[in-house]
C-alpha atoms as a printed R data frame, in Angstrom:
    type eleno elety resid chain resno       x       y       z
1   ATOM     1    CA   MET     A     1  23.359  -5.490  -2.450
2   ATOM     2    CA   LEU     A     2  19.939  -7.312  -1.477
3   ATOM     3    CA   LEU     A     3  18.677  -4.288   0.280
4   ATOM     4    CA   THR     A     4  19.346  -2.196  -2.837
5   ATOM     5    CA   ALA     A     5  17.702  -5.116  -4.903
6   ATOM     6    CA   LEU     A     6  14.643  -4.970  -2.597
7   ATOM     7    CA   GLN     A     7  14.296  -1.195  -2.933
8   ATOM     8    CA   ALA     A     8  14.453  -1.568  -6.888
9   ATOM     9    CA   GLU     A     9  11.482  -4.159  -6.673
10  ATOM    10    CA   LEU     A    10   9.422  -2.245  -4.278
11  ATOM    11    CA   ALA     A    11  10.044   1.042  -6.470
12  ATOM    12    CA   GLU     A    12   8.910  -1.053  -9.705
13  ATOM    13    CA   ARG     A    13   5.903  -2.460  -7.993
14  ATOM    14    CA   ALA     A    14   4.897   1.084  -6.523
15  ATOM    15    CA   THR     A    15   5.195   2.662  -9.868
16  ATOM    16    CA   ARG     A    16   2.410   0.132 -11.283
17  ATOM    17    CA   ILE     A    17   0.127   1.089  -8.380
18  ATOM    18    CA   ALA     A    18   0.928   4.886  -8.872
19  ATOM    19    CA   PRO     A    19   1.402   5.606 -12.615
20  ATOM    20    CA   ALA     A    20   0.542   9.309 -12.013
21  ATOM    21    CA   ASP     A    21   1.398  11.825  -9.389
22  ATOM    22    CA   GLY     A    22  -1.077  11.756  -6.350
23  ATOM    23    CA   LEU     A    23  -2.062   9.288  -3.389
24  ATOM    24    CA   HIS     A    24  -3.193   6.094  -5.091
25  ATOM    25    CA   GLN     A    25  -4.903   3.157  -2.664
26  ATOM    26    CA   SER     A    26  -3.451  -0.394  -3.295
27  ATOM    27    CA   ALA     A    27  -5.763  -3.238  -3.769
28  ATOM    28    CA   ILE     A    28  -4.668  -4.221  -0.074
29  ATOM    29    CA   GLU     A    29  -6.573  -2.545   2.467
30  ATOM    30    CA   GLY     A    30  -4.677   0.048   4.706
31  ATOM    31    CA   VAL     A    31  -1.860   0.108   1.866
32  ATOM    32    CA   SER     A    32  -1.394   3.011  -0.227
33  ATOM    33    CA   VAL     A    33   1.279   4.570  -2.488
34  ATOM    34    CA   ALA     A    34   2.170   8.327  -2.982
35  ATOM    35    CA   ARG     A    35   3.894   9.583  -5.909
36  ATOM    36    CA   ALA     A    36   5.369  13.187  -7.100
37  ATOM    37    CA   GLY     A    37   7.158  13.865 -10.089
38  ATOM    38    CA   GLY     A    38   9.043  16.979  -8.895
39  ATOM    39    CA   PRO     A    39   9.807  18.759  -5.322
40  ATOM    40    CA   SER     A    40   7.318  20.727  -3.550
41  ATOM    41    CA   PRO     A    41   6.854  23.451  -1.023
42  ATOM    42    CA   ALA     A    42   6.360  22.542   2.571
43  ATOM    43    CA   LYS     A    43   2.439  21.820   2.706
44  ATOM    44    CA   PRO     A    44   0.143  21.457   5.653
45  ATOM    45    CA   SER     A    45  -1.491  17.929   6.010
46  ATOM    46    CA   MET     A    46  -2.889  15.603   8.479
47  ATOM    47    CA   TYR     A    47  -0.837  12.652   8.941
48  ATOM    48    CA   GLU     A    48  -2.814   9.427  10.235
49  ATOM    49    CA   PRO     A    49  -1.097   6.717  12.134
50  ATOM    50    CA   SER     A    50   1.090   4.844   9.488
51  ATOM    51    CA   LEU     A    51   4.411   3.659   8.556
52  ATOM    52    CA   CYS     A    52   5.400   5.777   5.692
53  ATOM    53    CA   VAL     A    53   8.457   4.034   3.544
54  ATOM    54    CA   VAL     A    54  10.137   6.128   0.936
55  ATOM    55    CA   VAL     A    55  11.249   3.685  -1.807
56  ATOM    56    CA   GLN     A    56  12.465   6.382  -4.205
57  ATOM    57    CA   GLY     A    57  13.251  10.212  -3.534
58  ATOM    58    CA   ARG     A    58  13.555  12.074  -0.156
59  ATOM    59    CA   LYS     A    59  10.782  13.963   1.826
60  ATOM    60    CA   LEU     A    60  10.790  16.191   5.092
61  ATOM    61    CA   ALA     A    61   8.317  15.994   7.578
62  ATOM    62    CA   LEU     A    62   8.156  19.259   9.590
63  ATOM    63    CA   LEU     A    63   6.368  19.032  12.995
64  ATOM    64    CA   GLY     A    64   6.832  22.430  14.885
65  ATOM    65    CA   ASP     A    65  10.485  23.440  14.923
66  ATOM    66    CA   ARG     A    66  11.660  19.733  14.334
67  ATOM    67    CA   SER     A    67  12.329  18.135  10.900
68  ATOM    68    CA   TYR     A    68  12.632  14.481   9.894
69  ATOM    69    CA   GLU     A    69  14.026  13.531   6.394
70  ATOM    70    CA   TYR     A    70  12.744  10.162   5.298
71  ATOM    71    CA   ASN     A    71  14.376   8.396   2.492
72  ATOM    72    CA   PRO     A    72  15.181   5.013   1.212
73  ATOM    73    CA   LEU     A    73  17.398   4.579   4.480
74  ATOM    74    CA   ASN     A    74  15.026   5.617   6.865
75  ATOM    75    CA   TYR     A    75  11.241   5.388   7.094
76  ATOM    76    CA   LEU     A    76   8.781   7.434   9.151
77  ATOM    77    CA   VAL     A    77   6.702   6.190  11.867
78  ATOM    78    CA   VAL     A    78   3.426   8.235  12.694
79  ATOM    79    CA   SER     A    79   2.209   6.847  15.818
80  ATOM    80    CA   VAL     A    80  -0.877   9.288  16.338
81  ATOM    81    CA   THR     A    81  -2.634  11.463  14.314
82  ATOM    82    CA   LEU     A    82  -0.869  14.752  13.580
83  ATOM    83    CA   ALA     A    83  -0.669  18.048  11.848
84  ATOM    84    CA   VAL     A    84   2.554  18.288   9.956
85  ATOM    85    CA   ARG     A    85   3.901  20.136   6.873
86  ATOM    86    CA   GLY     A    86   5.488  17.878   4.317
87  ATOM    87    CA   GLN     A    87   7.908  18.970   1.582
88  ATOM    88    CA   ILE     A    88   9.089  16.683  -1.064
89  ATOM    89    CA   ILE     A    89  12.986  17.632  -1.641
90  ATOM    90    CA   GLU     A    90  14.037  15.183  -4.015
91  ATOM    91    CA   ALA     A    91  12.021  13.758  -7.334
92  ATOM    92    CA   THR     A    92  12.163  14.092 -10.849
93  ATOM    93    CA   PRO     A    93   9.547  12.944 -13.567
94  ATOM    94    CA   GLU     A    94  12.293  10.162 -14.557
95  ATOM    95    CA   ARG     A    95  12.712   9.308 -10.926
96  ATOM    96    CA   PRO     A    96   9.615  10.422  -9.200
97  ATOM    97    CA   TYR     A    97   9.039  10.322  -5.433
98  ATOM    98    CA   LEU     A    98   7.634   6.984  -4.265
99  ATOM    99    CA   CYS     A    99   6.278   6.282  -0.801
100 ATOM   100    CA   LEU     A   100   4.423   3.395   0.134
101 ATOM   101    CA   ARG     A   101   2.057   3.931   3.416
102 ATOM   102    CA   VAL     A   102   0.986   1.210   5.684
103 ATOM   103    CA   ARG     A   103  -1.758   2.147   7.969
104 ATOM   104    CA   LEU     A   104  -1.035   1.167  11.586
105 ATOM   105    CA   ASP     A   105  -3.487  -1.379  13.067
106 ATOM   106    CA   ARG     A   106  -3.807  -0.812  16.635
107 ATOM   107    CA   LYS     A   107  -5.686  -3.792  17.419
108 ATOM   108    CA   LEU     A   108  -2.974  -5.747  15.831
109 ATOM   109    CA   ILE     A   109  -0.311  -3.977  17.511
110 ATOM   110    CA   GLY     A   110  -2.244  -4.783  20.918
111 ATOM   111    CA   GLU     A   111  -2.292  -8.650  19.922
112 ATOM   112    CA   LEU     A   112   1.456  -8.476  19.204
113 ATOM   113    CA   LEU     A   113   2.329  -6.914  22.497
114 ATOM   114    CA   SER     A   114   0.141  -9.702  24.438
115 ATOM   115    CA   GLN     A   115   2.401 -12.537  23.134
116 ATOM   116    CA   PRO     A   116   5.867 -13.376  24.865
117 ATOM   117    CA   GLY     A   117   9.022 -11.938  23.037
118 ATOM   118    CA   PRO     A   118  11.225  -8.772  22.879
119 ATOM   119    CA   MET     A   119   8.486  -6.368  22.889
120 ATOM   120    CA   ALA     A   120   8.189  -4.955  26.504
121 ATOM   121    CA   ALA     A   121   7.567  -1.239  26.307
122 ATOM   122    CA   ARG     A   122  10.255   0.915  28.185
123 ATOM   123    CA   PRO     A   123   9.239   3.800  30.423
124 ATOM   124    CA   SER     A   124   7.196   6.454  28.846
125 ATOM   125    CA   THR     A   125   9.363   9.380  27.354
126 ATOM   126    CA   ASP     A   126   8.646  13.054  25.761
127 ATOM   127    CA   GLY     A   127   9.486  12.222  22.330
128 ATOM   128    CA   SER     A   128   6.999  13.328  19.784
129 ATOM   129    CA   GLY     A   129   4.583  11.310  17.839
130 ATOM   130    CA   LEU     A   130   6.658  11.049  14.995
131 ATOM   131    CA   PHE     A   131  10.293   9.481  14.483
132 ATOM   132    CA   LEU     A   132  12.334   7.935  11.872
133 ATOM   133    CA   ALA     A   133  13.523   4.400  12.290
134 ATOM   134    CA   ARG     A   134  16.396   2.619  10.026
135 ATOM   135    CA   THR     A   135  15.180   0.781   7.142
136 ATOM   136    CA   SER     A   136  16.133  -2.939   7.751
137 ATOM   137    CA   GLU     A   137  16.421  -5.859   5.040
138 ATOM   138    CA   PRO     A   138  14.011  -8.011   6.805
139 ATOM   139    CA   PHE     A   139  11.367  -5.008   6.971
140 ATOM   140    CA   LEU     A   140  11.977  -4.298   3.478
141 ATOM   141    CA   ASP     A   141  11.852  -7.970   2.575
142 ATOM   142    CA   ALA     A   142   8.091  -8.132   4.093
143 ATOM   143    CA   LEU     A   143   7.030  -4.853   2.357
144 ATOM   144    CA   VAL     A   144   8.283  -6.723  -1.221
145 ATOM   145    CA   ARG     A   145   6.187  -9.746  -0.388
146 ATOM   146    CA   LEU     A   146   3.363  -7.664   0.410
147 ATOM   147    CA   MET     A   147   3.572  -5.962  -2.821
148 ATOM   148    CA   ARG     A   148   3.886  -9.106  -4.841
149 ATOM   149    CA   LEU     A   149   0.457 -10.243  -3.640
150 ATOM   150    CA   HIS     A   150  -0.799  -7.632  -5.960
151 ATOM   151    CA   ASP     A   151  -0.135 -10.133  -8.714
152 ATOM   152    CA   GLU     A   152  -1.846 -13.152  -7.031
153 ATOM   153    CA   PRO     A   153  -5.264 -11.527  -5.977
154 ATOM   154    CA   ARG     A   154  -6.730 -15.025  -5.235
155 ATOM   155    CA   HIS     A   155  -4.445 -15.491  -2.344
156 ATOM   156    CA   ALA     A   156  -4.006 -11.860  -1.189
157 ATOM   157    CA   SER     A   157  -7.044 -12.112   1.364
158 ATOM   158    CA   VAL     A   158  -5.350 -14.911   3.210
159 ATOM   159    CA   LEU     A   159  -1.737 -13.857   2.778
160 ATOM   160    CA   ALA     A   160  -1.924  -9.995   3.076
161 ATOM   161    CA   PRO     A   161  -2.857 -10.179   6.940
162 ATOM   162    CA   LEU     A   162   0.084 -12.665   7.638
163 ATOM   163    CA   VAL     A   163   2.540 -10.120   6.161
164 ATOM   164    CA   LEU     A   164   1.160  -7.211   7.699
165 ATOM   165    CA   ARG     A   165   1.581  -8.661  10.759
166 ATOM   166    CA   GLU     A   166   5.059  -9.347  10.360
167 ATOM   167    CA   ILE     A   167   5.453  -5.668   8.998
168 ATOM   168    CA   HIS     A   168   4.213  -4.447  12.214
169 ATOM   169    CA   TYR     A   169   6.082  -6.782  14.226
170 ATOM   170    CA   ARG     A   170   9.238  -5.691  12.534
171 ATOM   171    CA   ALA     A   171   8.362  -2.319  13.272
172 ATOM   172    CA   LEU     A   172   7.704  -3.089  17.057
173 ATOM   173    CA   ILE     A   173  10.986  -4.768  17.279
174 ATOM   174    CA   GLY     A   174  12.984  -2.133  15.603
175 ATOM   175    CA   GLU     A   175  15.410   0.312  17.403
176 ATOM   176    CA   LEU     A   176  12.660   2.777  18.437
177 ATOM   177    CA   GLY     A   177   9.747   0.136  18.509
178 ATOM   178    CA   HIS     A   178   9.249   1.292  22.244
179 ATOM   179    CA   ARG     A   179   8.024   4.699  20.941
180 ATOM   180    CA   LEU     A   180   5.370   2.956  18.977
181 ATOM   181    CA   ARG     A   181   4.604   0.427  21.445
182 ATOM   182    CA   GLU     A   182   4.173   3.114  24.383
183 ATOM   183    CA   VAL     A   183   0.842   4.124  22.621
184 ATOM   184    CA   CYS     A   184  -0.658   0.894  22.972
185 ATOM   185    CA   VAL     A   185   0.405   0.067  26.696
186 ATOM   186    CA   PRO     A   186  -2.900   0.427  28.841
187 ATOM   187    CA   ASP     A   187  -3.208   3.925  30.778
188 ATOM   188    CA   SER     A   188   0.379   4.676  29.808
189 ATOM   189    CA   GLN     A   189   1.111   8.538  29.493
190 ATOM   190    CA   ALA     A   190   1.545   8.083  25.535
191 ATOM   191    CA   GLN     A   191  -1.704   6.417  25.399
192 ATOM   192    CA   ARG     A   192  -3.531   8.969  27.352
193 ATOM   193    CA   ILE     A   193  -2.400  11.790  24.840
194 ATOM   194    CA   ASP     A   194  -3.421   9.365  21.885
195 ATOM   195    CA   ARG     A   195  -6.799   9.176  23.727
196 ATOM   196    CA   ALA     A   196  -7.016  13.206  23.914
197 ATOM   197    CA   ILE     A   197  -5.916  13.324  20.391
198 ATOM   198    CA   ARG     A   198  -8.865  10.811  19.249
199 ATOM   199    CA   VAL     A   199 -11.344  12.577  21.021
200 ATOM   200    CA   LEU     A   200 -10.526  15.741  19.499
201 ATOM   201    CA   VAL     A   201 -10.624  14.119  16.002
202 ATOM   202    CA   ASP     A   202 -14.021  12.756  16.769
203 ATOM   203    CA   ARG     A   203 -15.406  16.057  18.153
204 ATOM   204    CA   TYR     A   204 -13.413  18.630  16.288
205 ATOM   205    CA   LYS     A   205 -16.868  20.557  15.581
206 ATOM   206    CA   GLU     A   206 -17.685  20.937  19.360
207 ATOM   207    CA   PRO     A   207 -16.622  23.893  21.679
208 ATOM   208    CA   LEU     A   208 -13.314  22.792  23.429
209 ATOM   209    CA   ARG     A   209 -13.120  22.938  27.260
210 ATOM   210    CA   ILE     A   210  -9.349  21.744  28.303
211 ATOM   211    CA   GLU     A   211 -10.644  20.691  31.817
212 ATOM   212    CA   ASP     A   212 -12.974  18.154  30.062
213 ATOM   213    CA   LEU     A   213 -10.320  16.913  27.863
214 ATOM   214    CA   ALA     A   214  -7.850  16.328  30.489
215 ATOM   215    CA   ALA     A   215 -10.554  14.465  32.396
216 ATOM   216    CA   MET     A   216 -11.231  12.134  29.632
217 ATOM   217    CA   ALA     A   217  -7.369  11.754  29.386
218 ATOM   218    CA   HIS     A   218  -7.123  10.908  32.911
219 ATOM   219    CA   MET     A   219  -4.466  13.638  33.292
220 ATOM   220    CA   SER     A   220  -4.286  16.989  35.349
221 ATOM   221    CA   VAL     A   221  -4.776  20.295  32.858
222 ATOM   222    CA   SER     A   222  -0.945  21.183  33.207
223 ATOM   223    CA   ALA     A   223   0.437  17.672  32.435
224 ATOM   224    CA   LEU     A   224  -2.081  17.409  29.615
225 ATOM   225    CA   HIS     A   225  -0.725  20.506  27.918
226 ATOM   226    CA   HIS     A   226   2.839  19.468  28.686
227 ATOM   227    CA   ARG     A   227   2.692  16.285  27.177
228 ATOM   228    CA   PHE     A   228   0.422  17.322  24.452
229 ATOM   229    CA   LYS     A   229   2.672  19.833  23.193
230 ATOM   230    CA   ALA     A   230   5.520  17.165  23.298
231 ATOM   231    CA   VAL     A   231   3.642  14.953  20.998
232 ATOM   232    CA   THR     A   232   2.059  17.057  18.582
233 ATOM   233    CA   ALA     A   233   4.413  20.260  18.629
234 ATOM   234    CA   MET     A   234   1.007  22.485  19.479
235 ATOM   235    CA   SER     A   235  -1.551  22.792  22.218
236 ATOM   236    CA   PRO     A   236  -4.892  21.204  22.152
237 ATOM   237    CA   VAL     A   237  -6.754  24.440  20.811
238 ATOM   238    CA   GLN     A   238  -4.158  24.737  18.103
239 ATOM   239    CA   PHE     A   239  -4.586  20.964  16.987
240 ATOM   240    CA   GLN     A   240  -8.602  21.384  17.038
241 ATOM   241    CA   LYS     A   241  -8.041  24.410  14.745
242 ATOM   242    CA   GLN     A   242  -6.011  22.511  12.204
243 ATOM   243    CA   LEU     A   243  -8.466  19.671  12.154
244 ATOM   244    CA   ARG     A   244 -11.130  22.030  11.575
245 ATOM   245    CA   LEU     A   245  -9.116  23.849   8.618
246 ATOM   246    CA   HIS     A   246  -8.284  20.632   6.852
247 ATOM   247    CA   GLU     A   247 -12.115  19.149   6.919
248 ATOM   248    CA   ALA     A   248 -13.025  22.549   5.660
249 ATOM   249    CA   ARG     A   249 -10.697  22.266   2.913
250 ATOM   250    CA   ARG     A   250 -11.760  18.725   2.049
251 ATOM   251    CA   LEU     A   251 -15.734  19.646   2.258
252 ATOM   252    CA   MET     A   252 -14.973  22.447  -0.499
253 ATOM   253    CA   LEU     A   253 -12.870  20.221  -2.730
254 ATOM   254    CA   SER     A   254 -15.091  17.310  -2.735
255 ATOM   255    CA   GLU     A   255 -18.641  18.688  -2.120
256 ATOM   256    CA   GLY     A   256 -18.142  22.111  -4.029
257 ATOM   257    CA   ILE     A   257 -19.565  24.075  -0.991
258 ATOM   258    CA   ASP     A   258 -18.594  27.617  -0.490
259 ATOM   259    CA   ALA     A   259 -16.184  28.872   2.347
260 ATOM   260    CA   ALA     A   260 -19.051  30.113   4.693
261 ATOM   261    CA   ALA     A   261 -20.999  26.908   4.562
262 ATOM   262    CA   ALA     A   262 -17.645  24.796   5.100
263 ATOM   263    CA   ALA     A   263 -16.853  27.246   8.048
264 ATOM   264    CA   HIS     A   264 -20.234  26.504   9.507
265 ATOM   265    CA   ARG     A   265 -20.323  22.724   8.839
266 ATOM   266    CA   VAL     A   266 -16.543  22.370  11.014
267 ATOM   267    CA   GLY     A   267 -17.763  24.637  13.709
268 ATOM   268    CA   TYR     A   268 -16.659  28.093  13.117
269 ATOM   269    CA   GLU     A   269 -19.171  31.054  13.974
270 ATOM   270    CA   SER     A   270 -17.484  33.592  12.179
271 ATOM   271    CA   ALA     A   271 -16.977  33.422   8.616
272 ATOM   272    CA   SER     A   272 -14.284  35.988   8.389
273 ATOM   273    CA   GLN     A   273 -12.421  34.411  11.347
274 ATOM   274    CA   PHE     A   274 -12.417  31.288   9.424
275 ATOM   275    CA   SER     A   275 -11.072  33.004   6.138
276 ATOM   276    CA   ARG     A   276  -8.274  34.706   8.226
277 ATOM   277    CA   GLU     A   277  -7.039  31.261   9.745
278 ATOM   278    CA   TYR     A   278  -7.556  29.547   6.636
279 ATOM   279    CA   ARG     A   279  -5.267  31.762   4.643
280 ATOM   280    CA   ARG     A   280  -2.552  31.951   7.488
281 ATOM   281    CA   MET     A   281  -2.505  28.114   7.293
282 ATOM   282    CA   PHE     A   282  -2.644  27.404   3.500
283 ATOM   283    CA   GLY     A   283  -1.236  30.883   2.246
284 ATOM   284    CA   ALA     A   284  -4.172  32.060   0.432
285 ATOM   285    CA   PRO     A   285  -8.030  32.682   1.056
286 ATOM   286    CA   PRO     A   286 -10.348  29.625   0.742
287 ATOM   287    CA   ARG     A   287 -11.892  30.348  -2.393
288 ATOM   288    CA   ARG     A   288  -8.648  31.105  -4.450
289 ATOM   289    CA   GLU     A   289  -6.771  28.227  -2.807
290 ATOM   290    CA   VAL     A   290  -9.243  25.651  -3.740
291 ATOM   291    CA   GLU     A   291  -9.879  26.948  -7.361
292 ATOM   292    CA   THR     A   292  -5.995  26.701  -7.700
293 ATOM   293    CA   LEU     A   293  -5.777  22.934  -6.346
294 ATOM   294    CA   LEU     A   294  -8.800  22.136  -8.633
295 ATOM   295    CA   ALA     A   295  -7.010  23.487 -11.632
296 ATOM   296    CA   SER     A   296  -3.910  21.852 -11.044
297 ATOM   297    CA   ALA     A   297  -5.795  18.580 -10.342
298 ATOM   298    CA   SER     A   298  -7.365  18.755 -13.901
299 ATOM   299    CA   ALA     A   299  -4.279  20.108 -15.924
């Protein structure tokens, strides 16, 4: 009963922050709310390291051939940056899909791991960088207390970091917390792959040499390929391509530049190759797809 009451309050407070469809930043840094008034097809997007807590509705995250359904009973943990296809499968205008996203703080996780307690990481696994964890009453209670701070802006700057610390702690001691902890254990296999991912995110425009990436991750080329695909469901080259295409899309939407300029900005030498790969990923040529997105946003 208390769990249901917490979910109801969380939904009500999330609705205040997100009165219309879209992604809305809250007054607390690193916390946002996504809202949608109806189901959607599977759409490609980049997921940043975060806790994604659905408080109303249901959504699927598709990573390669694996699917993860998150709903009020299960929240999604994104331990590393990933290229994912997301599909909202339950939402109506009367009961919209609402998802609270809390950005993962690596520094905070490191501090928590350095303290005595039930948080030692287990041996590295071949699990992906995406997994579901069961929603618990203490975890939801901390989220509700975080959202209540929007009504106390004078105290939020002091209290929000304390509650966010508790939320991270609750995730770390949960049933699959070891999957999250592995990424922050120095020189673990999971941290090495995370390092490779962050190199690609920072240098996505640059030509990629797998040998150089493997050296930066302190892995052999074969080990890098195997572990990278286990975590991201794609090769490093495919991951870099996804990063380039998403950034080109963002540039066309936010800066109004054409496809050829966007392709050049993100590292493509051939505009025609860019258009082919963009259409394959987003389902339409760059200009048409961007015009459709802009039209729907202004409707």
